[in-house]
N, C-alpha and C positions, 0 to 999 in steps of 0.2 A: 543655406537657403537664400536665394537672390531675393531682393526687395520685390521684383515683379511677381515672383511665385508667392511670396508671403502675402501680398495684397490680393492675389487671385483666389486665395483659400481663407477668407476671414472666418469661416465657420468651422475650421478644423478643431477637433477636440483637444489636439495636442498643442500646447502653448508654452513658450518660455517667458510669459509675462512675469514680472517680478514678484517675488514673494515679499513678505514684510521686511526681511533682512536686506532686500535689494534697495530699499529706500534709505538705508544708512549711508553716512559718508564713506567713501571707498578710498582706502590707503593702500597703494601698490609698493611692495618692497622690491627694488631692482638694484642691479649691479653686476659686475663680472662674476664668473664662476668662483666658488669656494671662498667667498668673503663672509659667509655666516648668515645668509638671507633665511634659510630654512630654520636655522637655530633660533633666530630672532622671531620668525613667525610662530614657532612653537612656544616660545617664552611669552609673547604677547597674547596668544589665544589661550594659554594654559592647557595645551594639548601636546600630544606627540604625533600629530597627524602627519606631518611632513617628514620623509626620510632624511636622516642626517648622517653624514659620513665625511671623511677626509677626501673621498673620491670626488674630484671636480666634475660638474655637469650631471650630478645625479638627479636634480629636479629638471623635468622637461615640460610638464604642463602647468598651467595656472591652477592654483589651489586657493579657495576662499575659506576664511574663518571669521569668527566674531570675537571681538575683544572689548573689554570695558576700560575706557581711559577716564579715570576721575568722574565716573558717574555717567559718561557718555558711551553708548554703544556704537562701535565702528566696524566696518567690514575690511578685513585685512586680506590682501592678495599676495601670495607667495608666487615668485616667477622664476623662470629659468635664467641662468647666467647670460648676460649679453656678450656675445662673441662675433668677431668678424668671420664671416662664412661665405662660401660660394653658393650661388643662387640655387635653390632646390634641395640643398643638403639638409640633413637632420638639424644641424646647428642653426641653419637659416630659418627652418620652421620653428624651431624654439625661439629664436630672435623675434619672429613675427608675433608669436603669442605674447612675448614681453612687451613689444610695441603696442599691441592691442589692449593690454593691461593698463599701460600708461595713458592711452587715449581715453579710457572710461573712468580713470581714477580722478578723485578730487584732490588728492595730495600724493606726492611721490617721496618715499624714503629712499634716498640714493646711498647705498652702503659701500664703503671702502674698508680694506683691511689696513688698519693703522700700523701693523707690524711691518707690512710690505711698503707702505707709503703709497703715493699717488703714482700709479703706472700709466704708461701710454694708453692702455685700454680704459682706465678710469677717465683719462682726459677726453678720449673719443666719445665715450658714452655720456660723459658729463655734458658734452655739447649737444647730444641728442635730447637729453633731458631738459636742457635749457631751452632748446628750440621748440619743444613741445608746448611751451607756455604754461605748464602746470606749476603749481605751487610746490616747492621742493624743501624737504628738510634733509640736511647732509648728516650722515651717521658714520662716525669713525668706530668701527667694531674692533674688537680684540684689543681694547685700550688698557687692559688690566697689567700689562707688563711695562717695565721702564723703557724697553727698546721701541715701544710704540709711540713715545712722546713726539719724536721727530716727524713720524708719519701723520700725527694729528695735526701739527702746524703746517705741514705741506698741503693738507686738504683745503686750506684757505685759497690756495691759487686756482681751484676749480671754479671760483666765482659763483658758488651756490649758497653763500652765506656762511655763517658760523657753524662749524661742525659740532655735533653732540658726541662726546666720548662715552662709549658704552662697552660692556662686555655681555654679549647675549648669552654665552655659555655659562657665565657666573652670575647673571642677573644684575650686573652693576650699571648704574646710570640710567635705568629704565624710567625712573620717576621724572628726571629731567627731560628725557625724550618725550614722555606723555604730555608734559606741559608745553613743550615746543610744538608738538602736533596740534594740540587744542588751540594754541595761539594762532597757529598758521591756518587753522580752519575757522577761526573767529568764534571759538567756543570758550566758555569759562567752566572751571571745575564746579561740579554740583556738590554742595555740602548737604548731606541728608540729615534731616532732623530725626531724633529718636522718636519712634511712635510708641506712645504710652499704652497702646492697645496691642503691641506686637506679641506679648506673651500670650494673651487671650486668643490672638489670631493663630498662633502655633497649635492650640488646642483644637481648632476647628477640623472636622473630618476632611480627609483628602478627597480631591475631585474624583468622580466616578471614572473607573479605568477605561470604559468604553469611550467616554467623552474625550479623555486625554489621547486616546488612540486616534480618534477621528481628527482632532485638532492638530497633531503633530505630523510632520512629513512621514511618508511610508518609505522606509529604507530598502533600496533595491540595488543589488550588486550584480554587474555584468561580468561573468567569469568565462574562461575557456582557454584553449591552447593559444600560443603566439600566432599572430596573423589571421585570426578567425574573423576579425573586423569588429572588435569590441568598440574601439574609439570612434570608428566611423558610424556605429549604431548610436552611440551616445551623442554624437554631433547631430545626427538625423533627428533624434528625439528632442534635442534641445533647440533645433533650428538654427544653429550657428556653428562655426569652426572653433569649438572650444578646445578640443584635443588635437594634438598633432597626430596626423595619419600618414600612411605611405606603405609601400610595398615591403619595407624592411621589417622583419619580425622583431619583436621585443622593443617597439618604440616607447611604449608606456612602462614607466618604472615604478611609480607610486600610485596608490588608490586615491583618486581624486573625486571628491563628492561635489555635486552641483544640484541646486534645487530648480524645479520647474513645475508647472501646473498641468493637469490633465483632467478636463471636465470638472474644474473647480477644486480638485484634490491635489495637495502639494506632494511631490515625490522628490526624495533625496536620492539621486542616482550616483552609484559609485563605479567609475571606470577603473578596472584593475589590470595589472600586468598579466601577460600570458603565462600560464603554469606549464612547465615541461616536467618530464620525469625527474625525480630527485637526483638520480645518478648523473643526469646531464648537466645539472646546474653546478658550475664551477666558479664563475666570476662573482666577486663580492656584490657588485650592483644587482645581479640577477638574484642572489640569495636574499638580499634585502627587499627586493621587489616581490618575490614569492612569499616571503613572510608577511608582507603588508597586504597582499591579496588574500591570504589565508585569514588575516585579521578582519578584512572587510567581510568575508563570508560570515564570520562569526557574529559581526556586528549588524548584518543585514536581517531583514524580515523576509524578503523574497530574493531568491538567487535565480538568475536567468543564466542558464548554461548555453552560450552561444557556439554553435558547431558549424563547420564548413560543409555545405550541402554535398560537395564532391568527395569529402573524406569524413563523413559524419559518424560520430560515436565510435571512434577508435578507442584503444585501450585507455589512453590518457583522459579522453573525454569522460569515460565511465569512472575513472578514478576520481576525477574532479566532482562528478555528480554524487559518487558515494560520500565524499567528504562533506558536501553541502547537506546531504540527507542525514548523515551521521551527527551533524551539528544541530539537526532538527529545524532546518530552514524550510519555508514553503519553496516550491520548486517549479520552474518552467523551462522548457527546452525550446530555443529559437534556432531555426535552421537557416543560416545566412547564405547569400549568393544564390538564392533560389532562381533568380532570373536566368542563371547559366544552366540549370538543369532541363534536359529535353523531355524525358518521360516523367513528368512530375507525379502522377498518381502512382506509378510503380515505385518510384524513389521514396515517396512518402510512406507507402506501405512498408517498405524494407526498413526504414528508420523506426517506424512505430513497432515492428516486430522485434527489433533489437532492444528498444526500450522496455517492451513487455517482458523479454527474456532476462535482461541484464540488470534493470533497476526495479526489481520486484518490491523493494521497500517503499517505493512511491508509485505503486500501481495506479494507472489511469492519469499519469502526468500529461499535461497538455503540451503538444508539439506544434509550434507555430512557424510556418515558412515565412521568411522575410528577406528583403533585399535592402541592406543598410545603405548602400551606395545609391540605389534607386528609390530609396525612401518608400518602399511598399511593404505592406503588412504590419505597419506600426500600430494602427488602431487595434487590430486583432491581438497583437502582443500585449499592449497596455490592458486591454480587457481581460486577458488571461492572467496578467500579473495581479490585478485587483481581485479577480475571482479566487486565485490562489491564497491571497492574503485573507480574504473573508473566510475561506475553509480553514485556514491555519488558526483563526480566532474563534472557530465555532464551538459552542458548548452544547451538550446534550443533557437533558434532565435526568435525574436518578431513576425516576419512574419508568421513562422510556428505556433507559439502559437495562433495567432489570426485566422489563417485558421482552426486550431483545434476547437477554441471557436465557430466559426460559425457553424461548423458541429455538435458540442455537443449541442448547443442551438436548432438547427433544430430537432435533434433526441428527445430532451426532454427539452422543454421550461421551464424557471424559474417559480416558483408558483406566484400567485397574492397576493398582500398585500393591504387591505382595498380597494378591487375592482380593483386595478391597479397592472399590471404585473411588477415585479422587472426586470430592464433592466441592463445587464452586457455590458459595452461599449468596453472594450478591456483588455487584459491581458499581463503582462511582467514578466520576470525572473530577479529579481535584484541580486541574489546571488546563490551560490551552497553550497555544504558541510553542510547540505543536500540541495537538489534542493528546491528552495523557489520561489514561484510565488505570484504575486499581481494581483487581479482582481479588476478593477474600476467599480463601479456600484452605482445606487441609492438605498437608504434604505438598505444599507449593513448590519445594525444591525438586519434586519427583515428576513434575509436569512435563511431558515431552514437548520439545520445540515444535514439532509438527502440529500438535494440537493448539498450541499458542498461535501459530501462523494461521491455522483455521479460524480462530476467534478474531484475530486482526483483520483478516480479509472479510469476514462477515460483518464486522464493525464498519468497515470502509464502505462496503456495498449498501448496508442497511441505512446508514446516516448520511450518505453522500460525502465521503472525504477523500476524493481522488487527488493524487498528486502532492500529498503532504505526508511526511513521516507520522506514524501513529505509535505512540508508547503505550504498551499494555504490560503493566507490571503485576506480578502475583504477590500477594502478602498472606502469611499464614494467619488464619483466624484462630482465636483462643477458644479452647473447649473447656467450659467452666466445670463440667462433670469429671474431665481428667484431673483438673486440679484438686477437686474435692475428694476423688478416690485416692490421690496421693497422700492426702492429709490423714487418712484413716489408718 
C-alpha cells in the first residue's frame, strides 16, 4: 500500500499498527544461504517455527519470533539468504525482503559458516550490512569442530567487530551471544529476585478462559493450492509487502506468522505454502513446506481456504477443506481474483452449490469474494473470520439443548433396533472449539449414521452454528435396573 493510499484511508478498520510485540527491540538474523540462520532462530526463540534443512535457500519470507535474553524480551527476525541475483528474480525478491528486515532492525546478527571461512559472498554482504549503519554482532556459526578455527579468525577481516563463536545446532556459545547482543543494545541483564509470595500466587485460580481468548491474538491460517494468491492476500491485509509474491507457483515455503490489528482486535495471520496432491509432491523443499502448512492448519483457530475464482473448488481445494474441518477448525472460503469474473452472480451461485454439495460437514460456510491484488472484499472477509471464530466458541446451555432434543425426537423419532426403539435420554455440551455435544442413550453403537446426521443438522439450524464442524458423540447410559437384575 502506497503512503498516499494509506493517508487517504485513515478510518479503515484494517490496520497493521504495531502490537505490543512490535515495541520490542528488533534483531534481524542475516547472512548468505545455508549458514544456519533458521537453526539459530529456532534456538533463540525456543521453537521449531522455521523450516531447517541442508537444502540452501529454504527460507524465503521474513519470520518473526520472540526471545528472552537475560530477562529482556526481543523480537527476532529470520530472513532469506542474501544472494546476488538478477532483477525481478525470486532470489532478488528474497534479497529485497532481507534488506527490508535490516532497515527496520535495531541490531543485525551477521552469520557466517566458520567451517567454510569467509567467502566472497560474505565479504560482499558484509559491506551491505556495514553501509546500512546498523549495529552489528558478527556470529561465527558451526564453530563446534576443530576445522572451524581458521574460519573463526578469518571473520575478523570483515570489519564487523569481534566474532562470537557459536553452534546453533548444538546450543553452544549462546550465552556469550546473548550478552553481546544486550551490550550492543545498551541493555543490562535483569537479575530477578525470588518472590516470597510466588508459591501462593501459583495457587490462585487461572484467568477466565473467555478473557484469555479475547486478549490473545486470533490465529488465522490462509491455505489453498499453489498460486491461489495467499501471499498477495496476506500483504493486502497487512498493508505492506511482507511476503514475496509473483506468478511462479510455490513461492512460499514455510508458514510465516505476522500480527496485525483489525477493529482493535489482534490477529496472528499465517501465510502457508500451497498444497498440491500428495502424489505430485516429490522435492524435499515441497515436502517440508506441505508438512508445515498442515501444522499451521492444526495450530489455527480459523482456516481461510483461498480458491481461484476461475478454477474454484476443484478436487484439491475440497481435500484441503476436508482436512481443515476434520481438524475441527472454524472455516471460511475466500474466492480470489473476483475482479476477473464476468458473470459474478452466476459464478457465486455455482460455487455455493459446490460447497453445499461437497462440504456438508460445514454446512452454511461463508463464501466471500475478494481481490487480493485489488484489495477489495477485505472488510467482508475479516468480518466473516471473526463471526466464524465466535460461532466456533459458542456454548449452549444444557436446558436449551434438552428442549431442543425433545422437539427433535418428536419430529423424527430414533429408529428401532432388534424390535426396540433406541432411546436418547439427554444431551449436554462438554466443550467448544469446535462445538462438541454428547448424547446419552441406550444402544449407542447401533444408532444409524443417517439419524446422527439428522440430529447434527438440527443442532446447527436451531442454535445458529453455520460454517463450523460440529462433534456429536453418543455415549451409552447406564441402566441401574439391568445391573440389579444381574445381581439376583
